[in-house]
C-alpha positions as CSV (number, residue, x, y, z in Angstrom):
1,M,33.2,26.1,-9.8
2,E,34.4,26.9,-13.2
3,L,33.7,30.2,-14.9
4,S,33.2,30.7,-18.6
5,A,35.6,33.0,-20.3
6,Q,33.0,35.8,-20.3
7,Q,32.4,35.3,-16.5
8,Q,36.1,35.3,-15.8
9,Q,36.5,38.7,-17.6
10,R,33.7,40.2,-15.5
11,M,35.3,38.7,-12.3
12,D,38.7,40.2,-13.3
13,K,37.1,43.7,-13.4
14,L,36.0,43.4,-9.7
15,S,38.2,44.4,-6.8
16,T,39.8,41.5,-4.9
17,D,37.5,42.0,-2.0
18,D,34.4,41.8,-4.2
19,Q,35.8,38.8,-6.0
20,L,36.2,36.9,-2.7
21,K,32.7,37.9,-1.6
22,L,31.3,36.7,-5.0
23,K,33.2,33.5,-4.8
24,A,31.8,32.9,-1.2
25,I,28.3,33.6,-2.5
26,M,28.8,31.3,-5.4
27,Q,30.0,28.5,-3.1
28,M,27.0,29.0,-0.8
29,M,24.8,28.8,-3.9
30,A,26.4,25.5,-5.0
31,K,26.1,24.1,-1.6
32,E,22.4,25.0,-1.5
33,K,21.8,23.6,-4.9
34,E,23.3,20.3,-3.8
35,A,21.1,20.3,-0.6
36,I,18.1,20.9,-2.7
37,E,19.0,18.1,-5.2
38,K,19.7,15.8,-2.3
39,D,16.3,16.6,-0.7
40,A,14.6,16.1,-4.0
41,R,16.2,12.6,-4.5
42,K,15.3,11.7,-0.9
43,A,11.7,12.9,-1.5
44,K,11.4,10.9,-4.6
45,G,12.4,7.8,-2.8
46,M,9.9,8.6,-0.1
47,M,7.2,9.0,-2.6
48,E,8.0,5.7,-4.1
49,D,7.8,4.1,-0.7
50,D,4.4,5.9,0.0
51,E,2.9,4.6,-3.2
52,S,3.5,1.0,-2.2
53,K,2.1,1.7,1.3
54,I,-1.0,3.2,-0.3
55,V,-1.5,0.1,-2.4
56,N,-0.9,-2.2,0.5
57,S,-3.3,-0.3,2.6
58,L,-5.9,-0.2,-0.2
59,E,-5.6,-4.0,-0.3
60,A,-6.0,-4.2,3.5
61,L,-9.0,-1.9,3.6
62,I,-10.8,-3.9,1.0
63,T,-9.9,-7.3,2.3
64,N,-10.6,-6.4,6.0
65,H,-14.0,-4.9,5.0
66,L,-15.0,-8.0,3.0
67,K,-13.8,-10.3,5.8
68,K,-16.0,-8.4,8.2
69,V,-19.0,-8.6,5.9
70,H,-18.6,-12.3,5.2
71,Q,-17.4,-13.2,8.6
72,G,-14.9,-15.9,7.7
73,A,-16.9,-17.5,4.9
74,Y,-13.8,-17.4,2.5
75,D,-10.2,-17.9,2.9
76,D,-7.4,-15.4,2.5
77,D,-6.5,-16.6,-1.0
78,T,-10.0,-15.8,-2.2
79,Y,-9.7,-12.3,-1.0
80,R,-6.2,-12.0,-2.6
81,S,-7.5,-13.4,-5.8
82,F,-10.4,-10.9,-5.8
83,Y,-8.1,-8.1,-5.1
84,S,-5.7,-9.0,-7.8
85,E,-8.5,-9.4,-10.4
86,L,-10.0,-6.0,-9.3
87,M,-6.7,-4.2,-9.8
88,Q,-6.2,-5.9,-13.1
89,N,-9.7,-4.6,-14.1
90,V,-8.9,-1.1,-12.7
91,D,-5.7,-1.1,-14.7
92,A,-7.3,-2.1,-17.8
93,G,-10.0,0.6,-17.4
94,R,-12.9,-1.9,-17.0
95,V,-13.5,-0.8,-13.3
96,K,-13.1,2.6,-11.6
97,L,-12.5,2.6,-7.8
98,D,-14.3,5.8,-7.3
99,G,-17.8,4.9,-6.3
100,L,-17.2,1.2,-6.6
101,D,-19.4,-1.0,-4.6
102,V,-16.8,-3.5,-3.3
103,E,-19.3,-5.9,-1.8
104,D,-21.2,-6.1,-5.2
105,E,-18.0,-6.7,-7.1
106,F,-16.9,-9.4,-4.6
107,D,-20.3,-11.1,-4.8
108,N,-19.9,-11.1,-8.7
109,F,-16.4,-12.5,-8.3
110,I,-17.6,-15.2,-5.9
111,S,-20.6,-16.2,-8.2
112,V,-18.3,-16.5,-11.2
113,N,-15.5,-18.4,-9.4
114,M,-17.7,-20.5,-7.3
115,D,-19.7,-21.5,-10.5
116,N,-16.3,-22.6,-12.0
117,V,-15.5,-24.6,-8.8
118,S,-18.8,-26.3,-8.8
119,L,-18.5,-27.2,-12.4
120,R,-15.1,-28.7,-11.8
121,E,-16.4,-30.7,-8.9
122,V,-19.2,-32.1,-11.1
123,L,-16.8,-32.9,-14.0
124,D,-14.4,-34.8,-11.5
């Protein structure tokens, strides 16, 4: 706890008792500032963890819903591919999650990808 020259001059004008009280207050303030900064760093870390949980839970919500609707018609890789493509489209601004008909988007994804698979099978 270093004081500037001006602050030291003010401190010197105080009585010894007042100086001790002021130093004690300044120490308490420094400890409180450290605690607040520590809490802020901890909260930031928690927020970063929460963001990844939100993303993972969004993927689980979408995937589980589609699995229930399609009752095992597609494998997990298909759902993961759909989710990855969906998030790429969201990040690029081509699709908005708010009000999105996930089933319709999935059906479009399947029709495009299954057409490609069928075409590959014909060419082979």
